C-alpha positions in Angstrom: 100.5 -10.1 -22.9 98.4 -9.5 -25.9 94.7 -11.1 -26.0 94.4 -11.2 -22.3 91.1 -9.8 -20.6 90.6 -8.2 -17.4 89.4 -11.6 -16.0 92.7 -13.0 -17.0 94.7 -10.4 -15.3 92.5 -10.8 -12.2 93.2 -14.4 -11.9 97.0 -13.9 -12.9 97.5 -11.3 -10.1 95.6 -13.5 -7.5 97.7 -16.4 -8.3 101.1 -15.0 -8.4 100.5 -12.6 -5.3 99.1 -15.3 -3.2 101.9 -17.6 -4.3 104.8 -15.3 -3.6 103.4 -14.0 -0.3 102.7 -17.3 1.0 106.0 -18.9 0.2 107.9 -15.9 1.7 105.8 -16.0 4.7 106.6 -19.6 5.4 110.2 -19.1 4.5 110.3 -16.6 7.2 108.8 -18.9 9.8 111.0 -21.8 8.8 114.1 -19.5 9.3 112.9 -18.6 12.8 112.6 -22.3 13.6 115.8 -23.2 11.9 117.7 -20.5 13.8 116.3 -21.7 17.3 117.7 -25.1 16.3 121.0 -24.3 15.0 121.7 -21.4 17.6 124.1 -23.6 19.7 126.1 -24.5 16.7 126.4 -21.0 15.6 127.6 -19.8 19.2 129.8 -22.9 19.5 131.6 -22.3 16.1 131.5 -18.7 16.5 129.7 -18.1 13.2 129.9 -14.4 12.1 126.4 -12.7 11.9 127.1 -11.6 8.3 128.0 -15.1 7.4 124.8 -16.5 8.9 122.6 -14.1 7.1 124.2 -13.8 3.7 126.3 -16.9 3.3 123.6 -19.3 4.8 120.0 -18.0 4.9 120.0 -15.7 1.9 121.3 -18.6 -0.2 119.0 -21.1 1.5 115.9 -19.3 0.6 116.2 -20.0 -3.3 116.8 -23.6 -2.5 113.6 -23.9 -0.2 111.4 -21.9 -2.6 112.4 -24.1 -5.5 112.1 -27.3 -3.6 108.5 -26.6 -2.3 107.2 -24.5 -5.2 105.1 -27.3 -6.5 103.3 -27.8 -3.1 102.7 -24.0 -2.7 101.5 -23.7 -6.5 99.0 -26.2 -5.6 98.0 -24.8 -2.3 97.8 -21.3 -3.9 95.3 -22.6 -6.6 93.3 -24.4 -4.1 93.0 -21.5 -1.7 91.9 -18.5 -4.0 89.9 -20.7 -6.5 88.1 -22.2 -3.6 87.3 -18.7 -2.3 86.1 -17.7 -5.9 84.0 -20.9 -5.9 82.5 -20.1 -2.3 81.7 -16.4 -3.5 80.0 -17.9 -6.6 82.4 -16.0 -8.9 83.3 -19.1 -10.7 79.6 -19.7 -11.2 79.3 -16.1 -12.6 82.3 -16.6 -15.0 80.8 -19.8 -16.5 77.2 -18.3 -16.7 78.5 -15.3 -18.7 79.6 -17.5 -21.7 83.2 -18.0 -20.6 84.0 -21.6 -21.0 85.9 -23.6 -18.3 88.8 -24.2 -20.8 89.2 -20.6 -21.4 88.9 -19.8 -17.6 91.8 -22.0 -17.0 94.2 -20.1 -19.5 95.4 -17.6 -16.9 96.1 -20.4 -14.5 98.3 -22.1 -17.1 99.9 -18.8 -18.0 100.8 -18.2 -14.2 102.0 -21.6 -13.8 104.3 -21.5 -16.8 105.8 -18.2 -15.3 106.5 -19.9 -12.0 107.9 -23.0 -14.0 110.2 -20.7 -16.0 111.4 -19.1 -12.6 111.9 -22.5 -11.1 114.0 -23.7 -13.9 116.1 -20.7 -14.0 116.8 -20.9 -10.3 117.6 -24.7 -10.8 120.0 -24.1 -13.8 121.8 -20.8 -12.9 121.0 -19.5 -9.3 120.8 -22.4 -7.0 124.1 -24.1 -7.9 126.1 -21.0 -7.0 124.0 -20.5 -3.9 124.3 -24.0 -2.8 128.3 -23.8 -3.0 128.2 -21.0 -0.6 125.5 -22.7 1.6 127.2 -25.9 1.9 130.6 -24.4 2.6 128.9 -22.7 5.4 127.4 -25.7 6.8 130.5 -27.7 6.6 132.4 -25.0 8.5 130.0 -23.9 11.2 127.2 -26.5 11.4 128.4 -30.0 10.5 131.8 -31.2 9.8 132.3 -33.3 6.6 132.1 -37.0 7.5 135.1 -39.0 6.5 134.4 -41.6 3.9 136.2 -44.6 3.1 135.5 -46.4 -0.2 136.2 -50.1 -0.7 136.6 -52.1 -4.0 136.5 -48.9 -6.2 136.8 -49.2 -10.0 137.3 -46.3 -12.4 137.9 -46.2 -16.2 140.5 -43.4 -17.3 141.3 -42.3 -20.8 142.9 -44.5 -23.4 141.2 -47.6 -21.9 143.2 -47.6 -18.7 141.5 -48.9 -15.6 142.1 -48.2 -12.0 141.2 -50.7 -9.1 141.5 -49.6 -5.4 141.0 -52.0 -2.5 140.2 -49.0 -0.2 140.8 -45.3 -0.1 141.2 -43.4 3.3 140.4 -39.7 3.5 142.5 -39.3 6.7 145.6 -39.3 4.5 144.2 -39.4 1.1 145.9 -42.6 0.3 144.5 -45.7 -1.9 145.7 -49.1 -0.7 146.3 -52.1 -2.9 146.4 -49.8 -6.0 146.2 -51.3 -9.6 146.4 -49.6 -12.8 145.9 -51.7 -16.2 146.4 -50.6 -19.7 143.8 -52.4 -22.0 144.5 -50.2 -25.2 143.9 -52.2 -28.5 141.8 -54.6 -26.5 144.8 -56.3 -25.0 146.3 -56.1 -21.6 149.5 -54.0 -22.5 150.8 -53.3 -19.0 149.7 -53.6 -15.2 151.0 -51.6 -12.5 150.4 -52.6 -8.8 151.4 -50.6 -5.7 151.0 -51.1 -2.0 149.7 -47.7 -1.6 149.0 -44.6 -3.7 149.0 -41.2 -1.8 147.3 -38.2 -3.6 149.2 -35.0 -3.2 146.8 -32.2 -3.2 149.3 -29.6 -4.0 150.9 -31.1 -7.1 147.9 -33.3 -8.2 150.1 -36.2 -8.5 149.9 -39.7 -7.1 152.8 -41.1 -5.0 153.2 -44.7 -5.4 154.9 -46.8 -2.7 156.5 -50.3 -3.4 155.3 -50.5 -7.0 155.6 -53.2 -9.6 154.9 -52.9 -13.2 154.7 -55.8 -15.7 154.7 -54.8 -19.6 153.2 -57.6 -21.7 155.0 -58.0 -25.0 154.5 -60.5 -27.8 155.0 -64.1 -26.8 157.1 -64.5 -23.6 158.8 -61.1 -23.8 157.3 -59.6 -20.7 159.2 -56.8 -19.2 159.0 -56.4 -15.4 160.1 -53.2 -13.3 159.7 -52.4 -9.7 160.7 -49.8 -7.2 160.0 -48.2 -3.8 158.7 -44.7 -5.0 157.2 -43.2 -8.0 155.2 -40.2 -9.0 152.5 -40.3 -11.6 149.8 -38.1 -13.0 146.3 -39.5 -13.5 143.0 -38.1 -14.5 141.8 -39.0 -11.1 141.5 -36.8 -8.0 140.5 -37.0 -4.5 137.2 -35.3 -5.0 136.3 -38.1 -7.4 135.8 -40.4 -4.4 133.7 -38.0 -2.5 130.9 -37.0 -5.1 127.6 -36.9 -3.4 124.3 -34.9 -3.7 125.7 -32.0 -1.6 128.7 -31.4 -4.1 126.8 -32.0 -7.3 124.2 -29.7 -6.1 126.9 -26.9 -6.6 127.5 -27.7 -10.1 125.9 -25.5 -13.0 124.5 -27.4 -16.0 127.8 -27.6 -18.2 129.8 -28.9 -15.4 127.0 -31.4 -14.4 127.0 -32.6 -18.0 130.6 -33.0 -18.0 130.6 -34.9 -14.9 128.0 -37.4 -15.9 129.9 -38.0 -19.2 133.1 -38.6 -17.1 131.5 -40.8 -14.6 129.7 -43.0 -17.1 133.1 -43.4 -19.0 134.6 -44.5 -15.8 131.7 -46.7 -14.9 131.5 -44.6 -11.6 128.6 -45.9 -9.6 128.1 -42.4 -7.9 126.7 -41.1 -11.3 123.4 -41.8 -10.0 123.7 -38.7 -7.8 124.5 -36.5 -10.9 121.6 -38.2 -12.9 119.1 -37.6 -10.1 120.1 -34.0 -9.9 119.8 -33.4 -13.5 116.5 -34.9 -14.0 115.1 -33.2 -10.9 116.1 -29.8 -12.4 114.0 -30.2 -15.2 111.1 -32.4 -13.6 110.5 -30.2 -10.8 109.4 -26.9 -12.7 107.0 -29.1 -14.9 105.1 -30.3 -11.9 104.0 -26.7 -11.3 101.9 -26.8 -14.4 100.4 -30.2 -13.7 99.6 -29.5 -9.9 97.9 -26.2 -11.2 95.5 -28.3 -13.4 94.8 -30.7 -10.5 94.1 -27.6 -8.2 91.7 -25.9 -10.7 89.9 -29.0 -11.3 89.4 -29.7 -7.5 88.3 -26.3 -6.4 85.8 -25.1 -9.1 83.1 -27.3 -7.6 81.2 -26.3 -4.4 81.5 -29.0 -1.8 79.7 -29.6 1.5 83.0 -29.1 3.4 83.8 -25.8 1.6 87.4 -24.4 1.6 88.5 -26.4 4.4 88.0 -29.7 2.6 89.7 -28.4 -0.5 92.6 -27.3 1.4 92.9 -30.6 3.2 92.7 -32.5 -0.1 95.3 -30.1 -1.6 97.7 -30.5 1.2 97.6 -34.3 1.1 98.0 -34.3 -2.5 100.9 -31.7 -2.4 102.6 -33.6 0.2 102.2 -36.8 -1.4 103.9 -35.7 -4.5 106.8 -34.3 -2.6 106.9 -37.7 -0.7 106.7 -39.4 -4.0 109.4 -37.3 -5.7 111.8 -38.2 -2.8 110.8 -41.8 -2.7 111.5 -42.1 -6.6 115.3 -41.5 -5.9 115.3 -45.0 -4.4 114.4 -46.6 -7.6 117.6 -45.1 -9.0 119.8 -45.9 -6.0 118.6 -49.6 -6.1 119.1 -49.8 -9.9 115.2 -50.5 -10.3 114.7 -47.9 -12.8 117.0 -45.4 -14.7 117.0 -41.8 -13.5 115.3 -40.6 -16.6 112.2 -42.7 -15.9 112.2 -42.8 -12.0 112.6 -39.2 -11.3 109.8 -38.3 -13.9 107.5 -40.8 -12.5 105.7 -38.5 -10.2 104.9 -36.2 -13.1 103.8 -39.1 -15.1 101.4 -40.4 -12.5 100.1 -37.0 -11.5 99.7 -35.9 -15.1 97.1 -38.8 -15.6 95.5 -37.8 -12.2 95.3 -34.1 -13.7 93.7 -35.4 -17.2 91.1 -37.4 -15.3 90.2 -34.5 -12.9 90.1 -31.9 -15.6 87.8 -34.0 -17.6 85.4 -34.5 -14.7 85.6 -30.9 -13.6 82.3 -29.0 -13.9 82.0 -27.2 -17.2 
């Protein structure tokens, strides 16, 4: 990078080296504890060692690193900057004529590099890794819980609407199935069936005891009925089981397509997709915000020394992670849209960063 001086490279090297060593070290510790917790499941399900290492833990590390990267960025900045402050290096830098604003530049560069890495992981690496990891979990650690939906509404193409009183995962069957055609702004036809079973091999719905009423002009309605009928709909079994685990394995184009489809259908589970999409972009940006907070907090000598800074840094770092998780509740309860709720921690901590930066010793 042109224009960077020895001091810049010194800070960048300290920043990135401390960050990657600390997060890899903690990842190893967490893996050790995780293995001890899940060893009974691995033995009971006879999980192959190769699958445990390469399908599960190798794919789990990027997810863990990305999820807790903001906190590690924060602690990294607090740690080595407090040490520089304690060794009077910061005082020497500022006394040599280098302004505080200029000293922060290598910090910002380092945080941008980490943010870009986090964004790349979120958009391209982690979705693929999550697919393999979640498949392993469902096979060897926890079985997929059977979910039964109630009073489900979906909008299909061409102004067709589906209503299900309930859907059972045991036999892939929808009960009290209704399909209405409202093309042109008028009710054209209404199909009802006692049950509709989804065939995973053919992709067809097998209707039982069906009844169709075609609404014509005036009193010219046409009624048809039968015991069995196969039909194809742009609705599959997987649409009933969209959750945060299945959505985490989608890449960006797939996620955008799912959001568009679910919005068109009026699917309430679109909340999971919107949360995932906004988190993929808000999480990397937090690395920059927390870096500014960390520098501002740790460039002033305190009576408690590095220990006080680390305590404050740990508390703020965990509070950000907690706030980020808590913000999902605003979306789940329809209090705020995902585009605001998921970004709320960044908005709040950006204000905190600005205040602390202004008050930092210059």
